[in-house]
A tleap script that builds the chain and sets N, CA, C and O, in Angstrom:
source leaprc.protein.ff14SB
mol = sequence {
  NSER CYS LEU LEU PHE ARG TYR TYR ALA SER
  ARG GLY LYS LEU ILE GLY LYS VAL ALA LYS
  PHE PRO HIE ILE ASP ASP TYR ARG GLU CYS
  ILE ARG ASP MET ASP GLU LYS GLN ALA ILE
  THR MET ARG TYR ILE ILE MET GLU ILE ARG
  ASN HIE TYR ALA THR LEU HIE ASP LEU ILE
  LEU LYS ASN ILE ASP ARG ILE LYS MET PRO
  ARG SER ASN ASN ALA ILE ASN MET CTYR
}
set mol.1.N position { 39.177 30.608 -7.778 }
set mol.1.CA position { 37.928 31.098 -8.242 }
set mol.1.C position { 36.886 29.574 -8.366 }
set mol.1.O position { 35.674 29.369 -8.299 }
set mol.2.N position { 37.765 28.950 -8.519 }
set mol.2.CA position { 37.578 27.421 -8.843 }
set mol.2.C position { 36.338 26.882 -7.257 }
set mol.2.O position { 35.175 26.541 -7.042 }
set mol.3.N position { 37.388 27.090 -6.679 }
set mol.3.CA position { 36.854 27.136 -5.096 }
set mol.3.C position { 35.494 27.621 -4.608 }
set mol.3.O position { 34.819 27.035 -3.762 }
set mol.4.N position { 35.189 28.659 -5.177 }
set mol.4.CA position { 33.836 29.265 -5.099 }
set mol.4.C position { 32.849 29.542 -5.604 }
set mol.4.O position { 31.804 30.067 -5.220 }
set mol.5.N position { 33.431 28.936 -7.072 }
set mol.5.CA position { 32.212 28.239 -8.291 }
set mol.5.C position { 31.447 26.633 -7.940 }
set mol.5.O position { 30.450 25.977 -8.240 }
set mol.6.N position { 32.676 26.561 -7.108 }
set mol.6.CA position { 32.186 24.648 -6.642 }
set mol.6.C position { 30.890 25.151 -5.551 }
set mol.6.O position { 29.734 24.737 -5.647 }
set mol.7.N position { 31.402 26.180 -4.461 }
set mol.7.CA position { 30.738 26.494 -3.215 }
set mol.7.C position { 29.197 26.359 -3.464 }
set mol.7.O position { 28.386 25.575 -2.971 }
set mol.8.N position { 29.014 27.548 -4.547 }
set mol.8.CA position { 27.798 28.496 -5.232 }
set mol.8.C position { 27.227 27.544 -5.462 }
set mol.8.O position { 26.238 27.404 -4.742 }
set mol.9.N position { 27.478 26.360 -6.552 }
set mol.9.CA position { 27.108 25.412 -7.188 }
set mol.9.C position { 26.486 24.231 -6.027 }
set mol.9.O position { 25.274 24.039 -5.940 }
set mol.10.N position { 27.127 23.753 -5.477 }
set mol.10.CA position { 26.767 23.127 -4.278 }
set mol.10.C position { 25.413 23.333 -3.481 }
set mol.10.O position { 24.491 22.595 -3.131 }
set mol.11.N position { 25.772 24.912 -3.334 }
set mol.11.CA position { 24.954 24.891 -2.684 }
set mol.11.C position { 23.758 25.601 -2.991 }
set mol.11.O position { 23.134 25.928 -1.982 }
set mol.12.N position { 23.216 25.962 -4.141 }
set mol.12.CA position { 22.301 26.034 -5.232 }
set mol.12.C position { 21.572 25.059 -5.357 }
set mol.12.O position { 20.360 25.270 -5.308 }
set mol.13.N position { 22.163 23.368 -5.603 }
set mol.13.CA position { 21.569 22.258 -5.550 }
set mol.13.C position { 21.085 22.700 -4.408 }
set mol.13.O position { 20.083 23.387 -4.603 }
set mol.14.N position { 21.474 22.561 -2.913 }
set mol.14.CA position { 20.992 22.289 -1.938 }
set mol.14.C position { 19.514 23.393 -1.676 }
set mol.14.O position { 18.439 22.993 -1.231 }
set mol.15.N position { 19.728 24.382 -1.957 }
set mol.15.CA position { 18.871 25.101 -1.532 }
set mol.15.C position { 17.412 24.725 -2.586 }
set mol.15.O position { 16.190 24.690 -2.442 }
set mol.16.N position { 18.278 24.518 -3.535 }
set mol.16.CA position { 16.559 23.814 -4.764 }
set mol.16.C position { 16.303 22.506 -3.831 }
set mol.16.O position { 15.088 22.523 -3.634 }
set mol.17.N position { 16.825 21.445 -3.198 }
set mol.17.CA position { 16.091 20.524 -2.678 }
set mol.17.C position { 15.920 21.031 -1.305 }
set mol.17.O position { 15.446 20.224 -0.506 }
set mol.18.N position { 16.156 21.982 -0.956 }
set mol.18.CA position { 15.062 22.920 0.312 }
set mol.18.C position { 13.890 23.341 0.202 }
set mol.18.O position { 12.981 23.259 1.028 }
set mol.19.N position { 13.881 24.007 -1.283 }
set mol.19.CA position { 12.840 24.567 -1.883 }
set mol.19.C position { 11.467 23.418 -2.174 }
set mol.19.O position { 10.277 23.629 -1.939 }
set mol.20.N position { 12.237 21.904 -2.882 }
set mol.20.CA position { 11.243 21.337 -3.085 }
set mol.20.C position { 10.911 19.912 -2.188 }
set mol.20.O position { 10.160 18.980 -2.476 }
set mol.21.N position { 11.669 20.097 -1.136 }
set mol.21.CA position { 11.284 19.339 0.263 }
set mol.21.C position { 11.759 20.148 1.533 }
set mol.21.O position { 12.640 19.982 2.377 }
set mol.22.N position { 10.757 21.124 1.286 }
set mol.22.CA position { 11.283 22.027 2.756 }
set mol.22.C position { 10.834 20.975 4.089 }
set mol.22.O position { 11.497 21.106 5.118 }
set mol.23.N position { 10.003 20.204 4.076 }
set mol.23.CA position { 10.134 19.279 5.196 }
set mol.23.C position { 10.873 18.983 6.127 }
set mol.23.O position { 10.681 19.250 7.314 }
set mol.24.N position { 12.401 18.011 5.335 }
set mol.24.CA position { 13.459 17.707 5.473 }
set mol.24.C position { 14.229 18.877 5.630 }
set mol.24.O position { 14.641 19.725 4.839 }
set mol.25.N position { 14.361 18.642 7.383 }
set mol.25.CA position { 15.973 19.630 8.315 }
set mol.25.C position { 17.239 19.271 7.572 }
set mol.25.O position { 18.168 20.078 7.529 }
set mol.26.N position { 17.298 18.297 7.087 }
set mol.26.CA position { 18.825 17.323 6.536 }
set mol.26.C position { 18.964 18.348 5.608 }
set mol.26.O position { 17.775 18.258 5.302 }
set mol.27.N position { 19.361 19.242 4.890 }
set mol.27.CA position { 18.977 20.117 4.417 }
set mol.27.C position { 19.284 21.051 4.431 }
set mol.27.O position { 20.199 21.393 3.681 }
set mol.28.N position { 18.858 21.685 5.038 }
set mol.28.CA position { 18.976 22.987 5.942 }
set mol.28.C position { 20.358 22.713 6.800 }
set mol.28.O position { 21.406 23.347 6.679 }
set mol.29.N position { 20.175 21.923 7.442 }
set mol.29.CA position { 21.467 21.571 8.571 }
set mol.29.C position { 22.559 21.299 7.202 }
set mol.29.O position { 23.644 21.832 7.432 }
set mol.30.N position { 22.518 20.708 6.065 }
set mol.30.CA position { 23.951 20.586 5.459 }
set mol.30.C position { 24.182 22.143 4.627 }
set mol.30.O position { 25.331 22.466 4.325 }
set mol.31.N position { 23.049 23.028 4.303 }
set mol.31.CA position { 23.389 24.529 4.151 }
set mol.31.C position { 24.280 24.749 5.232 }
set mol.31.O position { 25.498 24.928 5.208 }
set mol.32.N position { 23.656 24.718 5.982 }
set mol.32.CA position { 24.593 25.630 7.550 }
set mol.32.C position { 25.964 25.032 7.390 }
set mol.32.O position { 26.841 25.756 6.918 }
set mol.33.N position { 26.335 23.428 7.828 }
set mol.33.CA position { 27.437 23.098 7.778 }
set mol.33.C position { 28.746 23.328 6.385 }
set mol.33.O position { 29.961 23.132 6.414 }
set mol.34.N position { 28.030 23.711 5.505 }
set mol.34.CA position { 28.763 23.555 4.142 }
set mol.34.C position { 28.852 25.488 3.869 }
set mol.34.O position { 29.297 25.927 2.808 }
set mol.35.N position { 28.494 26.172 4.691 }
set mol.35.CA position { 28.334 27.707 5.063 }
set mol.35.C position { 29.634 27.851 5.841 }
set mol.35.O position { 30.534 28.608 5.477 }
set mol.36.N position { 29.689 27.079 6.946 }
set mol.36.CA position { 30.589 27.378 8.452 }
set mol.36.C position { 32.048 26.558 7.658 }
set mol.36.O position { 33.220 26.824 7.927 }
set mol.37.N position { 31.607 25.603 6.721 }
set mol.37.CA position { 33.012 25.247 5.927 }
set mol.37.C position { 34.071 26.019 5.460 }
set mol.37.O position { 35.285 25.948 5.653 }
set mol.38.N position { 33.171 26.989 4.617 }
set mol.38.CA position { 33.244 27.979 3.479 }
set mol.38.C position { 34.039 29.208 4.163 }
set mol.38.O position { 35.023 29.843 3.784 }
set mol.39.N position { 33.195 29.300 5.368 }
set mol.39.CA position { 34.259 30.766 6.225 }
set mol.39.C position { 35.183 30.147 6.932 }
set mol.39.O position { 35.737 30.782 7.829 }
set mol.40.N position { 35.444 29.163 6.751 }
set mol.40.CA position { 36.936 28.311 8.076 }
set mol.40.C position { 37.602 28.096 6.631 }
set mol.40.O position { 38.783 27.793 6.799 }
set mol.41.N position { 37.333 28.134 5.554 }
set mol.41.CA position { 37.900 27.717 4.204 }
set mol.41.C position { 38.819 29.353 4.024 }
set mol.41.O position { 39.998 29.666 4.192 }
set mol.42.N position { 37.647 30.074 3.627 }
set mol.42.CA position { 38.218 31.295 3.117 }
set mol.42.C position { 39.080 31.984 4.778 }
set mol.42.O position { 40.082 32.683 4.621 }
set mol.43.N position { 38.733 31.788 5.780 }
set mol.43.CA position { 39.101 32.489 6.509 }
set mol.43.C position { 41.095 32.676 6.707 }
set mol.43.O position { 41.901 33.571 6.964 }
set mol.44.N position { 41.102 31.016 6.349 }
set mol.44.CA position { 42.461 30.715 5.943 }
set mol.44.C position { 43.309 31.100 5.069 }
set mol.44.O position { 44.460 31.442 5.337 }
set mol.45.N position { 42.645 31.066 3.587 }
set mol.45.CA position { 42.995 31.790 2.721 }
set mol.45.C position { 43.330 33.167 2.792 }
set mol.45.O position { 44.150 33.693 2.039 }
set mol.46.N position { 42.632 33.831 3.798 }
set mol.46.CA position { 43.207 35.610 3.896 }
set mol.46.C position { 43.986 35.427 4.528 }
set mol.46.O position { 45.047 35.600 3.929 }
set mol.47.N position { 44.188 34.991 6.039 }
set mol.47.CA position { 45.669 34.503 6.654 }
set mol.47.C position { 46.417 34.188 5.937 }
set mol.47.O position { 47.404 34.854 6.253 }
set mol.48.N position { 46.693 33.543 5.057 }
set mol.48.CA position { 48.038 32.792 3.962 }
set mol.48.C position { 48.235 34.040 2.980 }
set mol.48.O position { 49.341 34.132 2.448 }
set mol.49.N position { 47.147 35.133 2.650 }
set mol.49.CA position { 47.194 35.886 1.904 }
set mol.49.C position { 48.164 37.507 3.126 }
set mol.49.O position { 49.110 38.262 2.903 }
set mol.50.N position { 47.553 37.381 3.891 }
set mol.50.CA position { 48.463 38.121 4.858 }
set mol.50.C position { 49.371 37.960 5.034 }
set mol.50.O position { 50.303 38.718 4.762 }
set mol.51.N position { 49.449 36.543 5.740 }
set mol.51.CA position { 51.191 36.149 5.731 }
set mol.51.C position { 52.106 36.648 4.951 }
set mol.51.O position { 53.060 37.296 5.381 }
set mol.52.N position { 51.881 36.369 3.612 }
set mol.52.CA position { 52.874 36.855 2.268 }
set mol.52.C position { 52.931 38.555 2.282 }
set mol.52.O position { 53.954 39.229 2.407 }
set mol.53.N position { 51.461 39.084 2.110 }
set mol.53.CA position { 52.380 40.436 2.260 }
set mol.53.C position { 53.030 40.776 3.480 }
set mol.53.O position { 53.697 41.808 3.407 }
set mol.54.N position { 53.021 40.156 4.655 }
set mol.54.CA position { 54.058 40.642 5.575 }
set mol.54.C position { 54.983 40.130 5.341 }
set mol.54.O position { 55.815 40.838 5.908 }
set mol.55.N position { 55.807 38.881 4.606 }
set mol.55.CA position { 56.716 39.036 3.986 }
set mol.55.C position { 57.284 39.270 3.047 }
set mol.55.O position { 58.429 38.834 2.918 }
set mol.56.N position { 56.684 40.041 2.059 }
set mol.56.CA position { 56.938 40.495 1.214 }
set mol.56.C position { 57.120 42.058 1.886 }
set mol.56.O position { 58.201 42.601 1.654 }
set mol.57.N position { 56.433 42.577 2.452 }
set mol.57.CA position { 56.799 43.831 3.170 }
set mol.57.C position { 58.314 44.063 3.930 }
set mol.57.O position { 59.052 45.042 3.826 }
set mol.58.N position { 58.524 42.761 4.764 }
set mol.58.CA position { 59.674 42.767 5.373 }
set mol.58.C position { 60.210 43.015 4.654 }
set mol.58.O position { 60.537 44.200 4.579 }
set mol.59.N position { 60.679 42.045 3.610 }
set mol.59.CA position { 61.621 41.653 2.512 }
set mol.59.C position { 61.814 43.035 1.678 }
set mol.59.O position { 62.812 43.255 0.991 }
set mol.60.N position { 60.636 44.011 1.843 }
set mol.60.CA position { 61.232 44.725 1.063 }
set mol.60.C position { 61.887 46.219 1.555 }
set mol.60.O position { 62.668 46.976 0.979 }
set mol.61.N position { 61.088 46.312 3.133 }
set mol.61.CA position { 61.820 47.159 3.822 }
set mol.61.C position { 63.545 46.885 4.291 }
set mol.61.O position { 64.410 47.713 4.575 }
set mol.62.N position { 63.611 45.276 4.229 }
set mol.62.CA position { 65.119 45.010 4.513 }
set mol.62.C position { 66.208 46.128 3.605 }
set mol.62.O position { 67.200 46.809 3.866 }
set mol.63.N position { 65.115 45.758 2.092 }
set mol.63.CA position { 66.257 45.885 1.180 }
set mol.63.C position { 66.377 47.561 0.286 }
set mol.63.O position { 67.042 48.062 -0.621 }
set mol.64.N position { 65.401 47.905 1.120 }
set mol.64.CA position { 64.948 49.359 0.224 }
set mol.64.C position { 65.986 50.133 -0.183 }
set mol.64.O position { 65.651 50.888 -1.096 }
set mol.65.N position { 67.158 50.234 0.161 }
set mol.65.CA position { 68.419 50.688 -0.050 }
set mol.65.C position { 68.858 50.189 -1.287 }
set mol.65.O position { 68.959 50.968 -2.235 }
set mol.66.N position { 69.314 48.224 -1.495 }
set mol.66.CA position { 69.292 48.568 -2.675 }
set mol.66.C position { 68.087 48.087 -3.994 }
set mol.66.O position { 68.430 47.248 -4.826 }
set mol.67.N position { 66.969 48.598 -4.033 }
set mol.67.CA position { 65.833 48.657 -4.396 }
set mol.67.C position { 66.231 50.266 -5.149 }
set mol.67.O position { 66.688 50.443 -6.278 }
set mol.68.N position { 65.889 51.311 -4.111 }
set mol.68.CA position { 66.325 52.864 -4.429 }
set mol.68.C position { 67.651 53.150 -5.424 }
set mol.68.O position { 67.777 53.878 -6.409 }
set mol.69.N position { 68.628 52.208 -4.694 }
set mol.69.CA position { 70.208 52.441 -5.547 }
set mol.69.C position { 70.511 51.223 -6.006 }
set mol.69.O position { 71.418 50.766 -5.311 }
set mol.70.N position { 70.079 50.240 -7.118 }
set mol.70.CA position { 71.069 49.390 -7.349 }
set mol.70.C position { 72.469 49.678 -7.624 }
set mol.70.O position { 73.091 50.729 -7.474 }
set mol.71.N position { 72.943 48.241 -8.168 }
set mol.71.CA position { 74.253 48.478 -8.380 }
set mol.71.C position { 74.441 48.982 -9.766 }
set mol.71.O position { 73.633 48.733 -10.661 }
set mol.72.N position { 75.328 49.570 -9.904 }
set mol.72.CA position { 75.597 49.499 -11.657 }
set mol.72.C position { 76.306 48.731 -12.656 }
set mol.72.O position { 77.429 48.381 -12.293 }
set mol.73.N position { 75.954 48.374 -13.822 }
set mol.73.CA position { 76.476 47.471 -14.798 }
set mol.73.C position { 77.539 47.061 -14.579 }
set mol.73.O position { 77.793 45.865 -14.435 }
set mol.74.N position { 78.697 48.373 -14.487 }
set mol.74.CA position { 80.201 48.425 -14.052 }
set mol.74.C position { 80.505 47.651 -13.292 }
set mol.74.O position { 81.508 47.030 -13.642 }
set mol.75.N position { 79.921 47.238 -11.945 }
set mol.75.CA position { 80.255 46.721 -10.957 }
set mol.75.C position { 79.838 45.022 -11.256 }
set mol.75.O position { 80.263 44.102 -10.557 }
set mol.76.N position { 79.191 44.900 -12.092 }
set mol.76.CA position { 79.100 43.655 -12.514 }
set mol.76.C position { 80.512 43.104 -13.132 }
set mol.76.O position { 81.277 42.192 -12.817 }
set mol.77.N position { 80.488 44.177 -14.248 }
set mol.77.CA position { 81.760 43.738 -15.418 }
set mol.77.C position { 82.952 43.581 -15.043 }
set mol.77.O position { 83.688 42.894 -15.751 }
set mol.78.N position { 83.509 44.235 -13.709 }
set mol.78.CA position { 84.590 44.099 -12.824 }
set mol.78.C position { 85.071 42.843 -12.613 }
set mol.78.O position { 86.272 42.579 -12.554 }
set mol.79.N position { 83.899 41.803 -12.461 }
set mol.79.CA position { 84.286 40.394 -12.034 }
set mol.79.C position { 84.427 39.445 -13.131 }
set mol.79.O position { 84.737 38.276 -12.900 }
savepdb mol mol.pdb
quit
């Protein structure tokens, strides 16, 4: 959330400058560049989340029998 807050705060400042100085195209270009960078960053974050969920899904499927039927406490006390 801090990442998004910083992005929107910086973008808001630039939009204010575009409103104040509409003849300066560099501000508009900076907004486009910032938006593109943010889109790439968000795509990377989403891909990481997808990978974590895929790993978790695989781990659960491989251990589904142990999850459904865990060892009893008696088996632990035997050793």
